[in-house]
PDBQT receptor file of N, H, CA, C and O in Angstrom, charges set to zero:
ATOM      1  N   MET A   1       0.825  -1.176   0.000  1.00  0.00    +0.000 N 
ATOM      2  CA  MET A   1       0.000   0.000   0.000  1.00  0.00    +0.000 C 
ATOM      3  C   MET A   1       0.874   1.245   0.000  1.00  0.00    +0.000 C 
ATOM      4  O   MET A   1       0.587   2.218  -0.698  1.00  0.00    +0.000 OA
ATOM      5  N   ARG A   2       1.960   1.205   0.802  1.00  0.00    +0.000 N 
ATOM      6  H   ARG A   2       2.192   0.414   1.369  1.00  0.00    +0.000 HD
ATOM      7  CA  ARG A   2       2.851   2.366   0.836  1.00  0.00    +0.000 C 
ATOM      8  C   ARG A   2       3.462   2.635  -0.531  1.00  0.00    +0.000 C 
ATOM      9  O   ARG A   2       3.561   3.785  -0.959  1.00  0.00    +0.000 OA
ATOM     10  N   ALA A   3       3.867   1.578  -1.209  1.00  0.00    +0.000 N 
ATOM     11  H   ALA A   3       3.787   0.644  -0.861  1.00  0.00    +0.000 HD
ATOM     12  CA  ALA A   3       4.469   1.742  -2.537  1.00  0.00    +0.000 C 
ATOM     13  C   ALA A   3       3.442   2.320  -3.508  1.00  0.00    +0.000 C 
ATOM     14  O   ALA A   3       3.762   3.211  -4.295  1.00  0.00    +0.000 OA
ATOM     15  N   TRP A   4       2.232   1.826  -3.455  1.00  0.00    +0.000 N 
ATOM     16  H   TRP A   4       1.972   1.102  -2.816  1.00  0.00    +0.000 HD
ATOM     17  CA  TRP A   4       1.176   2.330  -4.334  1.00  0.00    +0.000 C 
ATOM     18  C   TRP A   4       0.917   3.805  -4.055  1.00  0.00    +0.000 C 
ATOM     19  O   TRP A   4       0.797   4.600  -4.987  1.00  0.00    +0.000 OA
ATOM     20  N   ALA A   5       0.830   4.174  -2.778  1.00  0.00    +0.000 N 
ATOM     21  H   ALA A   5       0.928   3.528  -2.022  1.00  0.00    +0.000 HD
ATOM     22  CA  ALA A   5       0.569   5.559  -2.412  1.00  0.00    +0.000 C 
ATOM     23  C   ALA A   5       1.757   6.450  -2.755  1.00  0.00    +0.000 C 
ATOM     24  O   ALA A   5       1.572   7.611  -3.119  1.00  0.00    +0.000 OA
ATOM     25  N   ALA A   6       2.976   5.921  -2.644  1.00  0.00    +0.000 N 
ATOM     26  H   ALA A   6       3.126   4.977  -2.348  1.00  0.00    +0.000 HD
ATOM     27  CA  ALA A   6       4.164   6.717  -2.960  1.00  0.00    +0.000 C 
ATOM     28  C   ALA A   6       4.200   7.120  -4.427  1.00  0.00    +0.000 C 
ATOM     29  O   ALA A   6       4.777   8.151  -4.771  1.00  0.00    +0.000 OA
ATOM     30  N   GLU A   7       3.596   6.327  -5.286  1.00  0.00    +0.000 N 
ATOM     31  H   GLU A   7       3.127   5.489  -5.007  1.00  0.00    +0.000 HD
ATOM     32  CA  GLU A   7       3.549   6.634  -6.721  1.00  0.00    +0.000 C 
ATOM     33  C   GLU A   7       2.564   7.758  -7.035  1.00  0.00    +0.000 C 
ATOM     34  O   GLU A   7       2.566   8.292  -8.144  1.00  0.00    +0.000 OA
ATOM     35  N   ARG A   8       1.747   8.109  -6.091  1.00  0.00    +0.000 N 
ATOM     36  H   ARG A   8       1.746   7.675  -5.190  1.00  0.00    +0.000 HD
ATOM     37  CA  ARG A   8       0.732   9.141  -6.286  1.00  0.00    +0.000 C 
ATOM     38  C   ARG A   8       1.062  10.348  -5.415  1.00  0.00    +0.000 C 
ATOM     39  O   ARG A   8       0.749  10.379  -4.225  1.00  0.00    +0.000 OA
ATOM     40  N   ASP A   9       1.687  11.323  -6.022  1.00  0.00    +0.000 N 
ATOM     41  H   ASP A   9       1.941  11.298  -6.989  1.00  0.00    +0.000 HD
ATOM     42  CA  ASP A   9       2.117  12.491  -5.251  1.00  0.00    +0.000 C 
ATOM     43  C   ASP A   9       0.945  13.343  -4.765  1.00  0.00    +0.000 C 
ATOM     44  O   ASP A   9       1.122  14.173  -3.874  1.00  0.00    +0.000 OA
ATOM     45  N   TRP A  10      -0.219  13.157  -5.320  1.00  0.00    +0.000 N 
ATOM     46  H   TRP A  10      -0.362  12.482  -6.044  1.00  0.00    +0.000 HD
ATOM     47  CA  TRP A  10      -1.399  13.912  -4.905  1.00  0.00    +0.000 C 
ATOM     48  C   TRP A  10      -2.058  13.305  -3.672  1.00  0.00    +0.000 C 
ATOM     49  O   TRP A  10      -2.997  13.879  -3.122  1.00  0.00    +0.000 OA
ATOM     50  N   LEU A  11      -1.568  12.143  -3.237  1.00  0.00    +0.000 N 
ATOM     51  H   LEU A  11      -0.804  11.677  -3.684  1.00  0.00    +0.000 HD
ATOM     52  CA  LEU A  11      -2.193  11.424  -2.130  1.00  0.00    +0.000 C 
ATOM     53  C   LEU A  11      -1.279  11.452  -0.904  1.00  0.00    +0.000 C 
ATOM     54  O   LEU A  11      -0.400  10.601  -0.773  1.00  0.00    +0.000 OA
ATOM     55  N   PRO A  12      -1.475  12.419  -0.007  1.00  0.00    +0.000 N 
ATOM     56  CA  PRO A  12      -0.635  12.451   1.196  1.00  0.00    +0.000 C 
ATOM     57  C   PRO A  12      -1.125  11.428   2.223  1.00  0.00    +0.000 C 
ATOM     58  O   PRO A  12      -2.329  11.263   2.419  1.00  0.00    +0.000 OA
ATOM     59  N   LEU A  13      -0.202  10.759   2.862  1.00  0.00    +0.000 N 
ATOM     60  H   LEU A  13       0.776  10.893   2.703  1.00  0.00    +0.000 HD
ATOM     61  CA  LEU A  13      -0.543   9.813   3.913  1.00  0.00    +0.000 C 
ATOM     62  C   LEU A  13      -0.191  10.427   5.256  1.00  0.00    +0.000 C 
ATOM     63  O   LEU A  13       0.887  10.996   5.428  1.00  0.00    +0.000 OA
ATOM     64  N   LYS A  14      -1.088  10.309   6.184  1.00  0.00    +0.000 N 
ATOM     65  H   LYS A  14      -1.963   9.847   6.044  1.00  0.00    +0.000 HD
ATOM     66  CA  LYS A  14      -0.873  10.828   7.536  1.00  0.00    +0.000 C 
ATOM     67  C   LYS A  14      -1.042   9.681   8.515  1.00  0.00    +0.000 C 
ATOM     68  O   LYS A  14      -2.016   8.933   8.443  1.00  0.00    +0.000 OA
ATOM     69  N   ARG A  15      -0.112   9.547   9.412  1.00  0.00    +0.000 N 
ATOM     70  H   ARG A  15       0.680  10.155   9.470  1.00  0.00    +0.000 HD
ATOM     71  CA  ARG A  15      -0.210   8.513  10.441  1.00  0.00    +0.000 C 
ATOM     72  C   ARG A  15      -1.091   9.056  11.573  1.00  0.00    +0.000 C 
ATOM     73  O   ARG A  15      -0.835  10.130  12.118  1.00  0.00    +0.000 OA
ATOM     74  N   LEU A  16      -2.104   8.309  11.904  1.00  0.00    +0.000 N 
ATOM     75  H   LEU A  16      -2.312   7.437  11.461  1.00  0.00    +0.000 HD
ATOM     76  CA  LEU A  16      -3.024   8.697  12.969  1.00  0.00    +0.000 C 
ATOM     77  C   LEU A  16      -2.647   7.982  14.259  1.00  0.00    +0.000 C 
ATOM     78  O   LEU A  16      -2.139   6.862  14.219  1.00  0.00    +0.000 OA
ATOM     79  N   PRO A  17      -2.890   8.615  15.403  1.00  0.00    +0.000 N 
ATOM     80  CA  PRO A  17      -2.557   7.951  16.666  1.00  0.00    +0.000 C 
ATOM     81  C   PRO A  17      -3.511   6.791  16.924  1.00  0.00    +0.000 C 
ATOM     82  O   PRO A  17      -4.601   6.713  16.357  1.00  0.00    +0.000 OA
ATOM     83  N   ALA A  18      -3.076   5.915  17.778  1.00  0.00    +0.000 N 
ATOM     84  H   ALA A  18      -2.190   5.978  18.239  1.00  0.00    +0.000 HD
ATOM     85  CA  ALA A  18      -3.966   4.842  18.229  1.00  0.00    +0.000 C 
ATOM     86  C   ALA A  18      -5.134   5.492  18.958  1.00  0.00    +0.000 C 
ATOM     87  O   ALA A  18      -5.147   6.708  19.147  1.00  0.00    +0.000 OA
ATOM     88  N   TYR A  19      -6.083   4.717  19.356  1.00  0.00    +0.000 N 
ATOM     89  H   TYR A  19      -6.072   3.729  19.203  1.00  0.00    +0.000 HD
ATOM     90  CA  TYR A  19      -7.246   5.245  20.053  1.00  0.00    +0.000 C 
ATOM     91  C   TYR A  19      -6.802   6.169  21.172  1.00  0.00    +0.000 C 
ATOM     92  O   TYR A  19      -6.070   5.753  22.070  1.00  0.00    +0.000 OA
ATOM     93  N   ALA A  20      -7.237   7.407  21.125  1.00  0.00    +0.000 N 
ATOM     94  H   ALA A  20      -7.832   7.745  20.395  1.00  0.00    +0.000 HD
ATOM     95  CA  ALA A  20      -6.826   8.407  22.100  1.00  0.00    +0.000 C 
ATOM     96  C   ALA A  20      -8.046   9.181  22.590  1.00  0.00    +0.000 C 
ATOM     97  O   ALA A  20      -8.353  10.246  22.054  1.00  0.00    +0.000 OA
ATOM     98  N   PRO A  21      -8.743   8.667  23.596  1.00  0.00    +0.000 N 
ATOM     99  CA  PRO A  21      -9.968   9.326  24.054  1.00  0.00    +0.000 C 
ATOM    100  C   PRO A  21      -9.725  10.726  24.592  1.00  0.00    +0.000 C 
ATOM    101  O   PRO A  21     -10.640  11.549  24.582  1.00  0.00    +0.000 OA
ATOM    102  N   GLU A  22      -8.516  11.019  25.062  1.00  0.00    +0.000 N 
ATOM    103  H   GLU A  22      -7.773  10.350  25.070  1.00  0.00    +0.000 HD
ATOM    104  CA  GLU A  22      -8.260  12.359  25.586  1.00  0.00    +0.000 C 
ATOM    105  C   GLU A  22      -8.283  13.408  24.479  1.00  0.00    +0.000 C 
ATOM    106  O   GLU A  22      -8.399  14.600  24.763  1.00  0.00    +0.000 OA
ATOM    107  N   LEU A  23      -8.174  12.978  23.217  1.00  0.00    +0.000 N 
ATOM    108  H   LEU A  23      -8.080  12.010  22.986  1.00  0.00    +0.000 HD
ATOM    109  CA  LEU A  23      -8.243  13.910  22.100  1.00  0.00    +0.000 C 
ATOM    110  C   LEU A  23      -9.678  14.177  21.657  1.00  0.00    +0.000 C 
ATOM    111  O   LEU A  23      -9.924  15.068  20.845  1.00  0.00    +0.000 OA
ATOM    112  N   ASN A  24     -10.614  13.413  22.184  1.00  0.00    +0.000 N 
ATOM    113  H   ASN A  24     -10.414  12.689  22.844  1.00  0.00    +0.000 HD
ATOM    114  CA  ASN A  24     -12.012  13.551  21.811  1.00  0.00    +0.000 C 
ATOM    115  C   ASN A  24     -12.831  13.801  23.081  1.00  0.00    +0.000 C 
ATOM    116  O   ASN A  24     -13.155  12.850  23.792  1.00  0.00    +0.000 OA
ATOM    117  N   PRO A  25     -13.170  15.056  23.380  1.00  0.00    +0.000 N 
ATOM    118  CA  PRO A  25     -13.833  15.381  24.644  1.00  0.00    +0.000 C 
ATOM    119  C   PRO A  25     -15.155  14.657  24.881  1.00  0.00    +0.000 C 
ATOM    120  O   PRO A  25     -15.538  14.448  26.032  1.00  0.00    +0.000 OA
ATOM    121  N   VAL A  26     -15.851  14.273  23.831  1.00  0.00    +0.000 N 
ATOM    122  H   VAL A  26     -15.539  14.442  22.896  1.00  0.00    +0.000 HD
ATOM    123  CA  VAL A  26     -17.143  13.625  24.037  1.00  0.00    +0.000 C 
ATOM    124  C   VAL A  26     -16.974  12.237  24.665  1.00  0.00    +0.000 C 
ATOM    125  O   VAL A  26     -17.933  11.690  25.209  1.00  0.00    +0.000 OA
ATOM    126  N   GLU A  27     -15.771  11.664  24.597  1.00  0.00    +0.000 N 
ATOM    127  H   GLU A  27     -14.992  12.108  24.156  1.00  0.00    +0.000 HD
ATOM    128  CA  GLU A  27     -15.535  10.354  25.204  1.00  0.00    +0.000 C 
ATOM    129  C   GLU A  27     -15.763  10.385  26.714  1.00  0.00    +0.000 C 
ATOM    130  O   GLU A  27     -16.247   9.408  27.284  1.00  0.00    +0.000 OA
ATOM    131  N   LEU A  28     -15.418  11.499  27.369  1.00  0.00    +0.000 N 
ATOM    132  H   LEU A  28     -15.024  12.293  26.906  1.00  0.00    +0.000 HD
ATOM    133  CA  LEU A  28     -15.657  11.628  28.804  1.00  0.00    +0.000 C 
ATOM    134  C   LEU A  28     -17.155  11.578  29.097  1.00  0.00    +0.000 C 
ATOM    135  O   LEU A  28     -17.582  10.967  30.077  1.00  0.00    +0.000 OA
ATOM    136  N   LEU A  29     -17.943  12.220  28.247  1.00  0.00    +0.000 N 
ATOM    137  H   LEU A  29     -17.596  12.716  27.451  1.00  0.00    +0.000 HD
ATOM    138  CA  LEU A  29     -19.400  12.204  28.445  1.00  0.00    +0.000 C 
ATOM    139  C   LEU A  29     -19.973  10.807  28.238  1.00  0.00    +0.000 C 
ATOM    140  O   LEU A  29     -20.776  10.334  29.042  1.00  0.00    +0.000 OA
ATOM    141  N   TRP A  30     -19.554  10.145  27.148  1.00  0.00    +0.000 N 
ATOM    142  H   TRP A  30     -18.902  10.530  26.495  1.00  0.00    +0.000 HD
ATOM    143  CA  TRP A  30     -20.055   8.795  26.880  1.00  0.00    +0.000 C 
ATOM    144  C   TRP A  30     -19.673   7.849  28.006  1.00  0.00    +0.000 C 
ATOM    145  O   TRP A  30     -20.480   7.022  28.431  1.00  0.00    +0.000 OA
ATOM    146  N   SER A  31     -18.442   7.970  28.487  1.00  0.00    +0.000 N 
ATOM    147  H   SER A  31     -17.786   8.641  28.141  1.00  0.00    +0.000 HD
ATOM    148  CA  SER A  31     -17.985   7.099  29.565  1.00  0.00    +0.000 C 
ATOM    149  C   SER A  31     -18.834   7.294  30.813  1.00  0.00    +0.000 C 
ATOM    150  O   SER A  31     -19.242   6.324  31.451  1.00  0.00    +0.000 OA
ATOM    151  N   SER A  32     -19.095   8.532  31.156  1.00  0.00    +0.000 N 
ATOM    152  H   SER A  32     -18.763   9.320  30.638  1.00  0.00    +0.000 HD
ATOM    153  CA  SER A  32     -19.900   8.823  32.337  1.00  0.00    +0.000 C 
ATOM    154  C   SER A  32     -21.322   8.287  32.176  1.00  0.00    +0.000 C 
ATOM    155  O   SER A  32     -21.899   7.728  33.108  1.00  0.00    +0.000 OA
ATOM    156  N   LEU A  33     -21.867   8.466  30.996  1.00  0.00    +0.000 N 
ATOM    157  H   LEU A  33     -21.399   8.921  30.239  1.00  0.00    +0.000 HD
ATOM    158  CA  LEU A  33     -23.245   8.014  30.758  1.00  0.00    +0.000 C 
ATOM    159  C   LEU A  33     -23.344   6.489  30.798  1.00  0.00    +0.000 C 
ATOM    160  O   LEU A  33     -24.246   5.945  31.434  1.00  0.00    +0.000 OA
ATOM    161  N   LYS A  34     -22.429   5.800  30.127  1.00  0.00    +0.000 N 
ATOM    162  H   LYS A  34     -21.696   6.242  29.610  1.00  0.00    +0.000 HD
ATOM    163  CA  LYS A  34     -22.507   4.337  30.029  1.00  0.00    +0.000 C 
ATOM    164  C   LYS A  34     -22.266   3.631  31.354  1.00  0.00    +0.000 C 
ATOM    165  O   LYS A  34     -22.789   2.540  31.582  1.00  0.00    +0.000 OA
ATOM    166  N   LYS A  35     -21.481   4.242  32.223  1.00  0.00    +0.000 N 
ATOM    167  H   LYS A  35     -21.056   5.128  32.038  1.00  0.00    +0.000 HD
ATOM    168  CA  LYS A  35     -21.137   3.570  33.480  1.00  0.00    +0.000 C 
ATOM    169  C   LYS A  35     -22.190   3.721  34.553  1.00  0.00    +0.000 C 
ATOM    170  O   LYS A  35     -22.108   3.050  35.582  1.00  0.00    +0.000 OA
ATOM    171  N   ARG A  36     -23.177   4.575  34.355  1.00  0.00    +0.000 N 
ATOM    172  H   ARG A  36     -23.244   5.121  33.520  1.00  0.00    +0.000 HD
ATOM    173  CA  ARG A  36     -24.136   4.834  35.427  1.00  0.00    +0.000 C 
ATOM    174  C   ARG A  36     -25.543   4.348  35.074  1.00  0.00    +0.000 C 
ATOM    175  O   ARG A  36     -25.963   3.274  35.506  1.00  0.00    +0.000 OA
ATOM    176  N   GLU A  37     -26.251   5.131  34.301  1.00  0.00    +0.000 N 
ATOM    177  H   GLU A  37     -25.910   6.004  33.950  1.00  0.00    +0.000 HD
ATOM    178  CA  GLU A  37     -27.680   4.868  34.088  1.00  0.00    +0.000 C 
ATOM    179  C   GLU A  37     -27.975   3.543  33.360  1.00  0.00    +0.000 C 
ATOM    180  O   GLU A  37     -28.740   2.732  33.881  1.00  0.00    +0.000 OA
ATOM    181  N   PRO A  38     -27.407   3.305  32.199  1.00  0.00    +0.000 N 
ATOM    182  CA  PRO A  38     -27.786   2.066  31.514  1.00  0.00    +0.000 C 
ATOM    183  C   PRO A  38     -26.973   0.838  31.938  1.00  0.00    +0.000 C 
ATOM    184  O   PRO A  38     -27.202  -0.254  31.417  1.00  0.00    +0.000 OA
ATOM    185  N   ALA A  39     -26.042   0.993  32.859  1.00  0.00    +0.000 N 
ATOM    186  H   ALA A  39     -25.856   1.880  33.282  1.00  0.00    +0.000 HD
ATOM    187  CA  ALA A  39     -25.240  -0.151  33.294  1.00  0.00    +0.000 C 
ATOM    188  C   ALA A  39     -26.150  -1.217  33.895  1.00  0.00    +0.000 C 
ATOM    189  O   ALA A  39     -26.941  -0.937  34.795  1.00  0.00    +0.000 OA
ATOM    190  N   ASN A  40     -26.030  -2.412  33.399  1.00  0.00    +0.000 N 
ATOM    191  H   ASN A  40     -25.387  -2.639  32.668  1.00  0.00    +0.000 HD
ATOM    192  CA  ASN A  40     -26.816  -3.563  33.867  1.00  0.00    +0.000 C 
ATOM    193  C   ASN A  40     -28.316  -3.356  33.704  1.00  0.00    +0.000 C 
ATOM    194  O   ASN A  40     -29.107  -3.984  34.407  1.00  0.00    +0.000 OA
ATOM    195  N   LEU A  41     -28.708  -2.496  32.796  1.00  0.00    +0.000 N 
ATOM    196  H   LEU A  41     -28.065  -1.986  32.225  1.00  0.00    +0.000 HD
ATOM    197  CA  LEU A  41     -30.134  -2.280  32.541  1.00  0.00    +0.000 C 
ATOM    198  C   LEU A  41     -30.649  -3.400  31.638  1.00  0.00    +0.000 C 
ATOM    199  O   LEU A  41     -30.102  -3.639  30.561  1.00  0.00    +0.000 OA
ATOM    200  N   ALA A  42     -31.674  -4.065  32.071  1.00  0.00    +0.000 N 
ATOM    201  H   ALA A  42     -32.118  -3.871  32.946  1.00  0.00    +0.000 HD
ATOM    202  CA  ALA A  42     -32.293  -5.114  31.278  1.00  0.00    +0.000 C 
ATOM    203  C   ALA A  42     -33.767  -4.766  31.112  1.00  0.00    +0.000 C 
ATOM    204  O   ALA A  42     -34.643  -5.436  31.660  1.00  0.00    +0.000 OA
ATOM    205  N   GLY A  43     -34.026  -3.709  30.348  1.00  0.00    +0.000 N 
ATOM    206  H   GLY A  43     -33.315  -3.165  29.903  1.00  0.00    +0.000 HD
ATOM    207  CA  GLY A  43     -35.397  -3.264  30.154  1.00  0.00    +0.000 C 
ATOM    208  C   GLY A  43     -36.160  -4.168  29.205  1.00  0.00    +0.000 C 
ATOM    209  O   GLY A  43     -35.571  -4.864  28.378  1.00  0.00    +0.000 OA
ATOM    210  N   ASP A  44     -37.455  -4.147  29.332  1.00  0.00    +0.000 N 
ATOM    211  H   ASP A  44     -37.933  -3.581  30.004  1.00  0.00    +0.000 HD
ATOM    212  CA  ASP A  44     -38.310  -4.944  28.452  1.00  0.00    +0.000 C 
ATOM    213  C   ASP A  44     -38.603  -4.232  27.140  1.00  0.00    +0.000 C 
ATOM    214  O   ASP A  44     -39.007  -4.861  26.162  1.00  0.00    +0.000 OA
ATOM    215  N   HIS A  45     -38.397  -2.910  27.118  1.00  0.00    +0.000 N 
ATOM    216  H   HIS A  45     -38.069  -2.399  27.912  1.00  0.00    +0.000 HD
ATOM    217  CA  HIS A  45     -38.727  -2.125  25.937  1.00  0.00    +0.000 C 
ATOM    218  C   HIS A  45     -37.599  -1.137  25.640  1.00  0.00    +0.000 C 
ATOM    219  O   HIS A  45     -36.800  -0.803  26.515  1.00  0.00    +0.000 OA
ATOM    220  N   LEU A  46     -37.554  -0.690  24.422  1.00  0.00    +0.000 N 
ATOM    221  H   LEU A  46     -38.203  -0.961  23.712  1.00  0.00    +0.000 HD
ATOM    222  CA  LEU A  46     -36.573   0.301  24.023  1.00  0.00    +0.000 C 
ATOM    223  C   LEU A  46     -36.776   1.596  24.806  1.00  0.00    +0.000 C 
ATOM    224  O   LEU A  46     -35.820   2.327  25.065  1.00  0.00    +0.000 OA
ATOM    225  N   ALA A  47     -37.994   1.871  25.174  1.00  0.00    +0.000 N 
ATOM    226  H   ALA A  47     -38.771   1.278  24.964  1.00  0.00    +0.000 HD
ATOM    227  CA  ALA A  47     -38.297   3.075  25.947  1.00  0.00    +0.000 C 
ATOM    228  C   ALA A  47     -37.569   3.070  27.291  1.00  0.00    +0.000 C 
ATOM    229  O   ALA A  47     -37.218   4.134  27.801  1.00  0.00    +0.000 OA
ATOM    230  N   ASP A  48     -37.338   1.899  27.868  1.00  0.00    +0.000 N 
ATOM    231  H   ASP A  48     -37.623   1.035  27.454  1.00  0.00    +0.000 HD
ATOM    232  CA  ASP A  48     -36.600   1.820  29.133  1.00  0.00    +0.000 C 
ATOM    233  C   ASP A  48     -35.171   2.337  28.945  1.00  0.00    +0.000 C 
ATOM    234  O   ASP A  48     -34.650   3.069  29.786  1.00  0.00    +0.000 OA
ATOM    235  N   THR A  49     -34.556   1.952  27.846  1.00  0.00    +0.000 N 
ATOM    236  H   THR A  49     -34.979   1.357  27.162  1.00  0.00    +0.000 HD
ATOM    237  CA  THR A  49     -33.199   2.412  27.545  1.00  0.00    +0.000 C 
ATOM    238  C   THR A  49     -33.194   3.902  27.251  1.00  0.00    +0.000 C 
ATOM    239  O   THR A  49     -32.299   4.622  27.697  1.00  0.00    +0.000 OA
ATOM    240  N   ALA A  50     -34.185   4.369  26.507  1.00  0.00    +0.000 N 
ATOM    241  H   ALA A  50     -34.911   3.785  26.145  1.00  0.00    +0.000 HD
ATOM    242  CA  ALA A  50     -34.283   5.800  26.196  1.00  0.00    +0.000 C 
ATOM    243  C   ALA A  50     -34.471   6.614  27.474  1.00  0.00    +0.000 C 
ATOM    244  O   ALA A  50     -33.875   7.680  27.628  1.00  0.00    +0.000 OA
ATOM    245  N   ASP A  51     -35.296   6.114  28.384  1.00  0.00    +0.000 N 
ATOM    246  H   ASP A  51     -35.780   5.248  28.259  1.00  0.00    +0.000 HD
ATOM    247  CA  ASP A  51     -35.507   6.818  29.657  1.00  0.00    +0.000 C 
ATOM    248  C   ASP A  51     -34.210   6.884  30.470  1.00  0.00    +0.000 C 
ATOM    249  O   ASP A  51     -33.898   7.919  31.059  1.00  0.00    +0.000 OA
ATOM    250  N   ALA A  52     -33.460   5.786  30.501  1.00  0.00    +0.000 N 
ATOM    251  H   ALA A  52     -33.713   4.945  30.022  1.00  0.00    +0.000 HD
ATOM    252  CA  ALA A  52     -32.190   5.769  31.230  1.00  0.00    +0.000 C 
ATOM    253  C   ALA A  52     -31.204   6.744  30.597  1.00  0.00    +0.000 C 
ATOM    254  O   ALA A  52     -30.482   7.444  31.306  1.00  0.00    +0.000 OA
ATOM    255  N   ALA A  53     -31.171   6.792  29.268  1.00  0.00    +0.000 N 
ATOM    256  H   ALA A  53     -31.757   6.223  28.692  1.00  0.00    +0.000 HD
ATOM    257  CA  ALA A  53     -30.267   7.721  28.580  1.00  0.00    +0.000 C 
ATOM    258  C   ALA A  53     -30.653   9.168  28.876  1.00  0.00    +0.000 C 
ATOM    259  O   ALA A  53     -29.782  10.004  29.118  1.00  0.00    +0.000 OA
ATOM    260  N   GLU A  54     -31.934   9.465  28.861  1.00  0.00    +0.000 N 
ATOM    261  H   GLU A  54     -32.641   8.787  28.664  1.00  0.00    +0.000 HD
ATOM    262  CA  GLU A  54     -32.386  10.828  29.165  1.00  0.00    +0.000 C 
ATOM    263  C   GLU A  54     -32.048  11.212  30.601  1.00  0.00    +0.000 C 
ATOM    264  O   GLU A  54     -31.665  12.351  30.867  1.00  0.00    +0.000 OA
ATOM    265  N   GLN A  55     -32.187  10.279  31.513  1.00  0.00    +0.000 N 
ATOM    266  H   GLN A  55     -32.498   9.353  31.297  1.00  0.00    +0.000 HD
ATOM    267  CA  GLN A  55     -31.827  10.539  32.906  1.00  0.00    +0.000 C 
ATOM    268  C   GLN A  55     -30.330  10.840  33.003  1.00  0.00    +0.000 C 
ATOM    269  O   GLN A  55     -29.928  11.751  33.726  1.00  0.00    +0.000 OA
ATOM    270  N   GLY A  56     -29.520  10.093  32.292  1.00  0.00    +0.000 N 
ATOM    271  H   GLY A  56     -29.847   9.353  31.704  1.00  0.00    +0.000 HD
ATOM    272  CA  GLY A  56     -28.082  10.333  32.289  1.00  0.00    +0.000 C 
ATOM    273  C   GLY A  56     -27.725  11.671  31.668  1.00  0.00    +0.000 C 
ATOM    274  O   GLY A  56     -26.835  12.365  32.157  1.00  0.00    +0.000 OA
ATOM    275  N   ILE A  57     -28.403  12.034  30.606  1.00  0.00    +0.000 N 
ATOM    276  H   ILE A  57     -29.126  11.470  30.208  1.00  0.00    +0.000 HD
ATOM    277  CA  ILE A  57     -28.147  13.324  29.957  1.00  0.00    +0.000 C 
ATOM    278  C   ILE A  57     -28.495  14.465  30.906  1.00  0.00    +0.000 C 
ATOM    279  O   ILE A  57     -27.772  15.459  30.978  1.00  0.00    +0.000 OA
ATOM    280  N   ARG A  58     -29.594  14.326  31.630  1.00  0.00    +0.000 N 
ATOM    281  H   ARG A  58     -30.181  13.519  31.571  1.00  0.00    +0.000 HD
ATOM    282  CA  ARG A  58     -29.953  15.358  32.621  1.00  0.00    +0.000 C 
ATOM    283  C   ARG A  58     -28.882  15.458  33.711  1.00  0.00    +0.000 C 
ATOM    284  O   ARG A  58     -28.509  16.557  34.122  1.00  0.00    +0.000 OA
ATOM    285  N   ARG A  59     -28.392  14.305  34.174  1.00  0.00    +0.000 N 
ATOM    286  H   ARG A  59     -28.695  13.413  33.840  1.00  0.00    +0.000 HD
ATOM    287  CA  ARG A  59     -27.353  14.305  35.204  1.00  0.00    +0.000 C 
ATOM    288  C   ARG A  59     -26.080  14.972  34.680  1.00  0.00    +0.000 C 
ATOM    289  O   ARG A  59     -25.474  15.789  35.374  1.00  0.00    +0.000 OA
ATOM    290  N   ILE A  60     -25.685  14.633  33.483  1.00  0.00    +0.000 N 
ATOM    291  H   ILE A  60     -26.178  13.970  32.919  1.00  0.00    +0.000 HD
ATOM    292  CA  ILE A  60     -24.464  15.194  32.899  1.00  0.00    +0.000 C 
ATOM    293  C   ILE A  60     -24.606  16.695  32.680  1.00  0.00    +0.000 C 
ATOM    294  O   ILE A  60     -23.667  17.454  32.919  1.00  0.00    +0.000 OA
ATOM    295  N   SER A  61     -25.768  17.116  32.229  1.00  0.00    +0.000 N 
ATOM    296  H   SER A  61     -26.531  16.499  32.035  1.00  0.00    +0.000 HD
ATOM    297  CA  SER A  61     -25.947  18.528  31.912  1.00  0.00    +0.000 C 
ATOM    298  C   SER A  61     -25.942  19.407  33.168  1.00  0.00    +0.000 C 
ATOM    299  O   SER A  61     -25.732  20.616  33.068  1.00  0.00    +0.000 OA
ATOM    300  N   THR A  62     -26.168  18.824  34.334  1.00  0.00    +0.000 N 
ATOM    301  H   THR A  62     -26.338  17.842  34.415  1.00  0.00    +0.000 HD
ATOM    302  CA  THR A  62     -26.137  19.615  35.565  1.00  0.00    +0.000 C 
ATOM    303  C   THR A  62     -24.761  19.600  36.227  1.00  0.00    +0.000 C 
ATOM    304  O   THR A  62     -24.537  20.300  37.214  1.00  0.00    +0.000 OA
ATOM    305  N   ASN A  63     -23.844  18.804  35.686  1.00  0.00    +0.000 N 
ATOM    306  H   ASN A  63     -24.026  18.235  34.884  1.00  0.00    +0.000 HD
ATOM    307  CA  ASN A  63     -22.491  18.706  36.254  1.00  0.00    +0.000 C 
ATOM    308  C   ASN A  63     -21.557  19.606  35.436  1.00  0.00    +0.000 C 
ATOM    309  O   ASN A  63     -21.265  19.287  34.283  1.00  0.00    +0.000 OA
ATOM    310  N   PRO A  64     -21.088  20.711  35.997  1.00  0.00    +0.000 N 
ATOM    311  CA  PRO A  64     -20.254  21.633  35.221  1.00  0.00    +0.000 C 
ATOM    312  C   PRO A  64     -18.897  21.052  34.845  1.00  0.00    +0.000 C 
ATOM    313  O   PRO A  64     -18.236  21.595  33.959  1.00  0.00    +0.000 OA
ATOM    314  N   ARG A  65     -18.458  19.980  35.477  1.00  0.00    +0.000 N 
ATOM    315  H   ARG A  65     -18.994  19.539  36.197  1.00  0.00    +0.000 HD
ATOM    316  CA  ARG A  65     -17.163  19.391  35.152  1.00  0.00    +0.000 C 
ATOM    317  C   ARG A  65     -17.226  18.517  33.913  1.00  0.00    +0.000 C 
ATOM    318  O   ARG A  65     -16.193  18.273  33.290  1.00  0.00    +0.000 OA
ATOM    319  N   LEU A  66     -18.398  18.041  33.537  1.00  0.00    +0.000 N 
ATOM    320  H   LEU A  66     -19.237  18.240  34.044  1.00  0.00    +0.000 HD
ATOM    321  CA  LEU A  66     -18.494  17.126  32.409  1.00  0.00    +0.000 C 
ATOM    322  C   LEU A  66     -18.658  17.799  31.056  1.00  0.00    +0.000 C 
ATOM    323  O   LEU A  66     -17.818  17.573  30.184  1.00  0.00    +0.000 OA
ATOM    324  N   PRO A  67     -19.689  18.616  30.822  1.00  0.00    +0.000 N 
ATOM    325  CA  PRO A  67     -19.846  19.147  29.465  1.00  0.00    +0.000 C 
ATOM    326  C   PRO A  67     -18.880  20.224  29.083  1.00  0.00    +0.000 C 
ATOM    327  O   PRO A  67     -18.933  20.732  27.963  1.00  0.00    +0.000 OA
TER     328      PRO A  67
């Protein structure tokens, strides 16, 4: 692949870092949400999951350290 790309001067290759959640601020929010409200949730309906997610969003939005 490198040889093929090297033949094409119009195609720059950039090396990307491995998974780096600290570079993506929304990862902190997702982590906080997933570890609390829907953790071990076994709802009978999709609405149960939606309600848990909404509860988590309300909790996150009131915490000035998260958003």
